[in-house]
N, C-alpha and C positions, 0 to 999 in steps of 0.2 A: 361196148365195153370201154373203147378208147374214149368216146365222147363223155361217158360217166367219170373216167378218171381224170379227163381234162377240166371237167365242171368242178370236181373236188379240188384240183389244183388251183383253179381260179379263185375258189372260196377262200383257200388257205392263203394265197397271196394277198386278197382283199383284207382278211382279218389281220394278218401281220402288219400291212401298211397302216391300218387303222390303229393298232395298238401302238406301233411305232409314233405315229403321229400324235397320240395321246401322251406318249413319254415326253416327246419334244415339247409339247404344250405345257407340261408340268415342270419343265426346266426354267428356271429363272436366269441362271447365269453360269458360265464355266470359269474356273480359276485354273489356269495351266492345263486346260482340258478336263478338270475334275469337275462334275456337275454339281450345282446346288438347286434344289427344287423349291417352288413355291410353298410346298407343303413343310419343308424343313424350316423355312424362314418363318412362316406363320406359327408352327409349334414353338420354335424358339423364342420368338417375340411373346407368345402367351405364357410360356414357362417362366421367363424372367421379367414379364410385366414391362416390356420396352417396345418402343416403335419398331416397325418392321424394317426400316432403313438402318437403325442401329443393329438390329439381329442380322441383317444381311452382311454388314461389316465384320461382325464377330464371326460369322461362319466362313467368310473369306479367309481370315486369319486361321480358323480352325483348319482349313484345307491345306493352308501353307505349313501349318504346324505338323499335320499328318505326313506331309511329304518329307519334311526334315527328319521326323523320327525314322521314316523309312530310309532315307538317305544315309543317316549316321548310325544305323542299325541299332537303335536303342529299344531295349527289352526290359520288361519288368519279370524277374524270375519268381519261381514259386515261394523262395524263401522271403523275398521282399513282400510279396502279397500276404504271406502268413503273418509276418511282423507286423505289418500295417494293421490287419484285422485285430490281432492281438492288442495293439495299442489303442484302437478305437474302442474295443469292448471293455478294456481296463479303465479308460477315461469315463465309460458310461456306467461303470460299476456292475458289469455283467460278466458271466462265465462265457466262454466260447461257445458252449452249447445254447445257452439262453440267447446269445447274440444272433446265432444261426437261425433260431426260432423267430426271433423279432424280425430279421430280414425278410424271411419267408412270409410273415404275417402281413408285411407292406405290399404283397403281391408281386414281388420280383424273386426269381430263382436264385439260389446261391452261385450257380454257375454265371449267370448274367451279372450278379454283383460283383464277383471276382473279375470278369472281363471290364466292367466299368471302373473298377479299382485300379486295374492294371493300366488302363489308358491314363488315369490321373498320375500314377507314378511315372510313366513314361513322358508325360508332359513336364512333370517336375523335373525329370532328369535333363530334358532339353533346355528348360529354363536356366538351369544351373551351368549348363554347357555355354550357353549364350553370354551369361553374365559373369562367369568366372573370372575372365581377365580384365573386365570393364569396371567392375563394382569396387570402390574404395571403403574400406572399414571406417566407421564413425569413430572420431576421436573423443577424448574426454571433454575437449573445448566444444565440439559439435553438440554433445550431449547437454552441456550446461547452457549453451546458447538456446537449444529447442526448449529446455525446461523454462527458462526465463521468459521466453517469447510466447509460450503456451501455458503459463501458470494457472489458468482458469482451468485447464483439463486436470490439473493435479490438486485442485482445490475441492475437497470432498464435503459436500453439504450433508446434513442428517436428513434433511427433507428438501423437496422441490415443490414449489407452488406453480401448478400449470392450469391451462386451459386446453382441453382436449377438443379437437375439431375432427369430426368424423363424417364421411360421405361415401356413397356408392359411386360418386363421379370424381375422378382425379382432377379434371379439369376446373370443376367447381372449387375444390380445395385449393387449387392454384390461385383462382381469382380472390379467394379470402386471405391467402397469404399476401397477395400483392395489395390488397385493400382490406384490412381488417374490420372496417366500419361496416362493410356490406353485410346484408341480410339475405341470405339464400335459403329457400325452403329446404332443399336437399342437403344441407350442411348442418349437422347436429353439433351443439357445443355444451361442454359443462366443465366447471371448475374442479380441481382435484388436488390434494396435497399427497405427494408421492414420497414414501419413506425408501431411501437409497438402499437400505440393507435388505429390503424385500424385492428389489428390481433385478431382472437377469442381467448378466454383465454386458450384453449387446446394446440393450437399451440404455443401460446407465452410462455406457461410453459416449452414445449420441447425446444424452442430456448434459453430461459434463462438458462436452465440446460445443454446445450451443450456448451462447451468450444470453444473459438476461435481456428481456425485451425483445427477443428474436423467436422465429419458428424453427423447429426441427425439420429436416428433410422429411418428405412424405414417404411413408411405408405403408405396406398392405398387411392387414390383420383380419382374420376370419372373412375373407373375401370382401372387405371393405378398405378404404383408405383413410389414413390418420395423419395428423400433424399435431405437435404440441407446442403451444406458445408458452416460453418460460417467463412467468411473472417475478419471481424472485427465488434465491436459493438461500435456504435457511441454515444457521448454524454452521458456517463454512470454516472448515480447517484445512490448511495447506499441508500436503504431504511433503516430507523431506526428500531432497534430492537422492539420497542414498536409498531410499525405499522404492523409487521409480526409475532408477538409473537403468536397470535391465530392460524394463519396459520401453523406455525412450529409445534404447539401442535398436530393438527389434522393430520399432515403429520407423526409424530413419532408414534402416536397412531395407525394410519392405518397400518404402516409398522410392529409394533409389533403384531398387530391382524393378519395380513397376515402370519408372521413367525409362530405364535402359530398354527394357522389353518393348514398350510402346514405340520408342524411337526406332528400334530394330525391325520391327513388323511393319511399321509405317513405311519404311524405306523398301521392304520386301513387296509390300502391297502396290506400291507406286510403280515397281518394276514388273509386277506380274502380268501375265496375258489374261486379262479379264474381259470376257465377251458377255455383254448384257443381251439376253434374248427377250425376256419379259420381266419388267420391273414389278414388285408387289404393289398393290393399290394403296 
């Protein structure tokens, strides 16, 4: 009986050590003793279509943010979550009931959606706490200087003449951008005239910021990669400063906030206790 019990004890110890070794094998690094796994890095890189090294840096910052949120006792209350959901559903032109149905149809539970939303609210609160005393409000002079420097952004054409370059391989697209006269079999291209009033705001913003005879940044669409070469902008009309003043203010303040946060977290990351166990390939 004792021998039988001892045998089971040995098996349990063996299995425990095996699973612990597997857990250690899965850890890529620790940040102030908080682990980041190879799986986390791989999933993050895939989700945002970025290299694993970039994903690793983003996850390091995420761990530091989580620790700060805990340190400063930052919480998103039920009222904040409800108001956020109400604002999102209103912008989408949906009732709260229809919005709930839509969320469930995407394969995520309402409970999980609220947890994810809560984390976003908490992060936003942390960012405000960090930047509150450091950010300076943009002046009228700042706004006008930005407007004059980026007048192309505020010059609205009725149409944009482009060449669309599409490929399954992002690197091939980079090669075309660096050398447009190249002819690669896995890069398809065609000319197109785009009407600005029919474009979604995000794409229109990218096109307005891209100068004539230049390529847009590469973006993904329907599991493929695309970049647009701007041949010409047709029937261009410059928007008056008074009409875009508010937009310029938010652009400047958003840029300032990003710069402050980057500097802040760069310093924290440089001071953090980071132990690399196994780097992603």
